C-alpha positions in Angstrom: 0.0 0.0 0.0 1.5 3.4 -1.0 2.4 5.8 1.8 0.0 8.8 2.0 1.8 12.1 1.3 0.7 15.0 3.6 0.3 18.3 1.7 2.1 21.4 2.9 -1.3 23.1 3.4 -2.3 20.3 5.7 1.0 20.5 7.6 0.7 24.2 8.0 -2.9 23.9 9.3 -1.9 21.2 11.9 1.4 22.9 13.0 -0.3 25.4 15.2 -2.7 22.9 16.7 -0.6 19.7 17.3 2.1 19.7 20.0 1.9 23.5 20.5 3.7 23.1 23.9 6.8 21.8 22.2 9.6 23.6 20.5 10.2 23.5 16.8 13.1 21.0 17.3 12.6 18.2 19.8 14.9 15.6 21.4 14.3 11.9 22.1 12.6 12.5 25.5 10.2 15.1 24.0 9.4 12.7 21.1 8.6 10.0 23.6 6.3 12.3 25.5 4.6 13.5 22.3 3.8 10.0 21.1 3.5 8.3 24.4 6.1 5.7 23.4 9.2 4.1 25.0 12.8 5.2 24.3 13.4 2.0 22.4 10.4 2.7 20.1 11.5 6.3 19.6 14.9 5.1 18.4 13.3 2.5 16.2 11.2 5.1 14.5 14.2 7.3 13.9 16.5 4.5 12.8 14.0 3.1 10.3 13.5 6.6 8.8 9.8 6.7 9.8 10.5 10.1 11.4 13.1 12.3 9.8 15.8 13.6 12.1 19.3 15.1 12.3 22.0 13.4 14.3 24.5 15.8 15.8 27.2 13.8 17.6 25.2 11.4 19.8 22.1 13.5 20.0 19.1 13.3 17.7 17.3 16.5 16.8 13.8 16.0 15.4 11.9 18.8 13.6 8.4 18.9 15.1 7.0 19.1 11.6 8.4 15.6 11.0 6.6 14.3 14.0 3.3 15.9 12.9 3.8 14.5 9.4 4.4 11.0 10.9 1.3 11.2 13.0 -0.9 12.3 10.0 0.5 9.6 7.7 0.3 6.9 10.3 -3.3 7.7 11.2 -4.3 7.8 7.6 -2.7 4.4 7.0 -4.4 3.0 10.0 -7.8 4.3 8.9 -7.1 2.8 5.4 -6.4 -0.6 7.0 -9.4 -0.4 9.2 -11.7 0.4 6.2 -10.4 -2.7 4.4 -11.1 -4.8 7.5 -14.5 -3.3 8.1 -15.8 -3.6 4.6 -18.0 -6.6 4.2 -17.1 -9.3 1.8 -19.8 -9.8 -0.8 -21.6 -13.0 -0.1 -22.2 -15.6 -2.7 -25.9 -16.0 -2.5 -27.1 -19.6 -2.5 -30.1 -20.0 -4.8 -33.1 -21.3 -2.9 
């Protein structure tokens, strides 16, 4: 299934609403808090390229816009999967 691309307009609209208490560049601890995930899961998301980041020395710097993009794309993908699961399979009617 192709990955949903979030438009710049959509990102701009969500930027002021999502994670407004966080700075424009976040660290691993902040990413964990934003997504409610473990440190291990945060490093996995960054290492797999799911969330774009910059590595400076041993520290990861994550643009907040990349976290927002990830959330929007992941939620759209989850909704897409749910719609495929929820859609009924046409029944093969048995003639009576």
